[in-house]
C-alpha positions in Angstrom: -13.3 58.4 4.9 -12.6 55.1 2.3 -9.1 54.4 4.5 -11.2 53.9 7.8 -13.5 51.6 6.5 -10.8 49.2 4.8 -9.0 49.6 8.3 -12.3 48.7 10.2 -12.5 45.3 8.2 -9.2 44.3 8.2 -9.6 44.4 12.2 -12.6 41.9 11.8 -11.9 38.3 13.4 -11.1 35.9 10.1 -14.0 33.6 11.4 -16.8 36.3 10.9 -15.8 36.5 7.5 -15.3 32.6 6.7 -18.1 31.2 4.4 -18.9 27.7 5.7 -19.8 25.6 2.7 -23.0 24.0 2.8 -21.5 20.0 2.9 -19.2 20.9 5.9 -19.5 19.4 9.2 -20.9 22.4 10.5 -21.7 21.5 14.0 -18.4 20.5 14.9 -17.0 23.4 13.3 -19.0 25.8 15.3 -18.5 23.5 18.6 -14.5 24.3 18.2 -15.2 28.1 16.9 -17.1 29.0 19.8 -14.3 28.4 22.1 -13.0 31.6 19.8 -10.5 29.4 18.0 -10.4 31.6 15.3 -8.4 29.4 12.4 -10.3 26.3 12.5 -11.3 24.7 9.5 -14.3 22.6 9.1 -14.2 19.2 7.5 -16.2 18.8 4.4 -18.6 15.5 4.5 -16.4 14.3 1.3 -13.3 14.1 3.5 -15.1 11.8 6.5 -14.4 7.8 6.1 -17.6 6.0 7.7 -17.6 3.7 9.8 -19.2 0.0 10.2 -21.3 -1.3 13.6 -19.5 -3.9 15.1 -21.5 -5.8 17.7 -19.4 -8.0 20.4 -19.9 -10.2 23.3 -17.7 -12.5 25.7 -19.2 -15.4 24.6 -19.0 -15.2 20.8 -16.3 -14.8 18.5 -16.8 -12.4 15.2 -14.8 -12.7 12.3 -14.0 -10.6 10.0 -12.3 -11.2 6.2 -10.4 -8.1 4.6 -9.8 -8.5 0.8 -5.9 -8.0 1.9 -3.4 -9.1 4.3 -3.8 -7.5 7.7 -0.7 -5.2 8.6 -2.0 -3.0 11.4 -5.2 -3.0 14.5 -5.7 -1.2 16.7 -8.0 -0.9 19.5 -9.6 1.9 21.2 -10.2 0.5 24.6 -9.1 -2.8 26.7 -13.0 -3.9 26.5 -12.1 -5.6 23.3 -10.3 -8.1 22.3 -8.5 -8.6 18.6 -6.4 -11.4 17.2 -5.4 -11.9 13.7 -5.9 -15.7 12.7 -2.2 -17.9 12.0 -3.6 -19.7 9.4 -4.7 -17.1 7.4 -3.3 -13.4 7.5 -6.8 -11.7 6.4 -8.9 -12.7 9.3 -9.4 -10.7 12.6 -11.1 -12.3 15.7 -12.9 -9.8 17.5 -14.4 -10.4 21.0 -15.8 -8.4 24.5 -13.4 -8.6 27.3 -16.2 -7.8 29.7 -19.8 -7.4 29.9 -19.7 -4.6 32.8 -19.0 -1.1 31.9 -18.2 -2.0 28.4 -17.9 1.6 27.0 -18.6 2.4 23.2 -15.1 2.0 21.2 -13.8 1.8 18.0 -11.8 -0.6 15.7 -9.3 0.2 13.0 -7.5 -1.9 10.9 -5.0 -1.2 8.3 -4.1 -3.8 5.4 -1.6 -4.6 3.1 -2.9 -3.0 0.3 -3.1 0.3 2.4 -7.1 0.6 2.7 -8.2 1.5 6.0 -11.4 0.1 7.8 -12.8 1.7 10.8 -15.5 0.0 13.1 -17.6 1.3 16.1 -17.9 -1.5 19.0 -20.9 -2.3 21.3 -21.5 -4.9 23.6 -24.0 -7.2 22.4 -25.5 -10.1 24.2 -26.0 -12.1 21.2 -24.1 -10.9 18.0 -26.5 -10.5 14.8 -23.3 -10.9 12.5 -20.5 -13.3 13.6 -19.0 -13.9 10.0 -18.4 -11.2 8.1 -16.6 -10.5 4.6 -16.2 -6.5 4.6 -15.3 -6.8 1.0 -18.1 -7.4 -0.3 -19.9 -4.3 1.4 -19.1 -2.4 -1.6 -22.1 -1.6 -3.4 -23.8 -0.6 0.3 -20.8 1.5 1.1 -21.6 3.4 -2.2 -25.0 3.6 -1.9 -25.1 4.9 1.9 -22.0 7.0 1.7 -23.8 9.2 -1.3 -26.7 9.7 0.7 -24.7 11.0 3.7 -22.7 12.9 1.2 -19.3 11.3 3.0 -16.1 9.7 1.1 -16.9 6.2 -0.3 -13.2 5.7 -2.5 -10.9 3.5 -0.8 -8.1 6.2 0.1 -4.9 3.8 0.7 -2.8 4.8 3.4 1.4 5.1 2.1 3.7 2.5 2.2 7.3 2.9 3.7 8.4 3.9 0.1 5.6 6.6 0.2 4.0 5.2 -2.8 0.8 7.0 -3.7 -2.0 4.5 -4.0 -3.7 6.7 -6.7 -0.8 6.5 -8.9 -0.8 2.5 -8.5 -4.3 2.2 -9.1 -3.7 4.5 -12.7 -1.2 2.3 -13.9 -3.1 -0.3 -13.1 -5.9 0.8 -15.2 -3.5 1.5 -17.8 -2.3 -2.0 -17.8 -5.7 -3.7 -17.9 -6.8 -1.7 -21.7 -3.3 -3.0 -23.2 -4.1 -6.0 -24.9 -2.7 -9.4 -24.4 0.9 -10.4 -25.5 1.0 -13.3 -23.6 -0.4 -16.4 -24.2 -0.9 -20.3 -23.1 0.6 -19.2 -19.7 -1.9 -20.3 -16.6 -3.7 -22.7 -14.7 -7.2 -24.7 -15.2 -8.7 -26.0 -12.2 -12.8 -27.4 -11.8 -13.6 -25.4 -14.7 -11.8 -21.9 -13.3 -9.2 -21.1 -15.4 -6.5 -18.3 -14.6 -4.5 -17.1 -17.9 -1.5 -14.6 -17.7 -2.2 -12.0 -20.2 0.6 -9.4 -19.5 3.5 -8.2 -17.8 4.3 -4.8 -17.5 7.0 -2.4 -15.4 6.8 0.8 -13.8 8.6 1.9 -10.9 9.9 -0.6 -8.6 6.9 -2.6 -9.4 5.8 -5.6 -12.0 2.1 -5.1 -13.2 0.6 -9.0 -13.9 -2.5 -9.1 -15.8 -4.5 -12.3 -15.2 -7.7 -13.1 -16.7 -10.0 -15.5 -14.7 -12.5 -17.5 -16.8 -15.5 -19.5 -14.6 -17.0 -21.8 -17.0 -18.8 -23.3 -13.9 -22.1 -22.5 -12.5 -21.0 -22.0 -9.1 -20.0 -17.9 -8.7 -15.6 -18.3 -8.1 -14.5 -15.7 -4.9 -11.5 -14.7 -4.6 -10.4 -14.8 -1.2 -6.7 -13.2 -1.8 -3.7 -13.7 -3.8 -0.1 -14.8 -3.0 2.9 -14.3 -5.2 6.1 -16.1 -4.4 9.8 -16.2 -5.8 11.2 -19.9 -5.9 14.6 -21.4 -5.7 14.1 -24.3 -8.1 16.3 -27.4 -7.7 17.9 -28.4 -11.2 17.5 -31.9 -10.9 13.7 -32.1 -10.2 13.0 -28.7 -11.6 10.4 -28.0 -8.6 10.2 -25.2 -6.2 12.2 -26.0 -2.9 12.5 -22.7 -1.5 9.6 -19.7 -1.8 10.0 -15.7 -0.8 6.5 -14.5 -0.4 6.2 -10.9 -2.3 3.6 -8.5 -1.1 0.5 -7.9 -3.7 0.4 -3.9 -3.1 -2.5 -3.1 -5.6 -5.4 -5.1 -7.3 -7.6 -3.7 -9.9 -10.8 -4.0 -9.9 -11.4 -4.5 -6.5 -14.2 -6.6 -6.9 -13.8 -10.6 -5.7 -16.8 -12.2 -7.5 -16.4 -13.7 -10.9 -20.4 -15.3 -11.6 -20.6 -18.5 -13.3 -20.0 -18.3 -17.4 -18.6 -15.4 -17.2 -14.6 -13.9 -17.1 -13.0 -10.5 -15.6 -9.3 -9.4 -15.9 -7.8 -8.0 -13.0 -4.1 -6.3 -12.2 -1.7 -7.7 -9.2 0.8 -5.0 -8.5 3.9 -6.5 -7.3 7.6 -5.4 -6.3 10.1 -6.0 -8.7 12.7 -8.8 -7.6 15.8 -9.9 -9.6 15.1 -13.3 -11.0 18.0 -15.8 -11.9 18.2 -18.4 -14.0 17.7 -20.6 -10.8 14.5 -18.9 -9.6 10.9 -18.8 -10.8 7.7 -16.6 -10.1 4.6 -18.4 -9.0 1.4 -17.0 -8.5 -1.8 -18.4 -6.4 -5.1 -17.1 -6.3 -7.6 -18.3 -2.9 -11.0 -19.5 -3.2 -12.9 -18.3 -0.6 -14.6 -21.0 1.1 -13.8 -23.1 -1.4 -11.0 -25.7 -3.2 -10.6 -24.0 -6.4 -7.2 -22.6 -5.6 -5.6 -21.0 -9.0 -1.3 -21.5 -8.7 0.8 -21.2 -11.8 4.3 -20.4 -12.5 5.7 -17.2 -14.5 9.0 -18.2 -16.5 11.7 -15.6 -15.5 12.0 -15.0 -19.3 8.3 -13.7 -19.7 9.2 -11.2 -16.7 12.1 -10.2 -18.8 9.6 -9.1 -21.7 7.5 -7.1 -19.3 6.6 -3.8 -21.3 6.6 -0.4 -19.9 3.5 1.8 -18.7 
């Protein structure tokens, strides 16, 4: 009698025994299961990356500024035109291709730092928003995502070396906790100072710790950061040729340093061999401002980089 019961239970369909968690996308799960797919798995809400609404028209161009260089853009259909600006590679232009028969579509952007941004685009005769700095939306993202039970954490896509963004972030956090061991290396411009406090190494990357001190009354907002390896003229000791290195990660992700405050950041950059005829230059650009901060990091300081 007992053996008969066990056999009967074993013959039950797998989906009939599955317990769907409350935070799963139950409607989608039930729709797929209705087609008798016995091996479908539910999508947990915490795995869902939300999308931003985007109104576009053929009369106005929408500009979206990202915290990092744009590496790839994908558009769902032909009704939306996109273009990365030539002068600044972290700004995307978006415009409608036609008004008639405009179908809702999506626009997906992947940035140099591995972050992915998703937009749901609809035609809007007079777009409410034409200029958007998406990196400043973190507070609203957090609040709305929590209320919906979906993911807010900026999951990163892996690069060509399959580096873990989580590992980069963890190591950058370790670098932030270290005591400064480099002093008097940096630049001062219009009451804003950028000072190098440490250089650390792990794997194929260098972790530059930079403290930005804003002594002015005006908030300082970072647009993006560039790092160069420069060939130096021995005659004049000036840079004559530059190779830009990608900034793989920045911690913290905030971009604003309020007036009268300071904040330390870690910039993760791939290692490059630095000879006696080369130097490293770092430039931090201010958003919609002229307080760009550029300073040189001597190769001897890089040679003193400490292990994480």
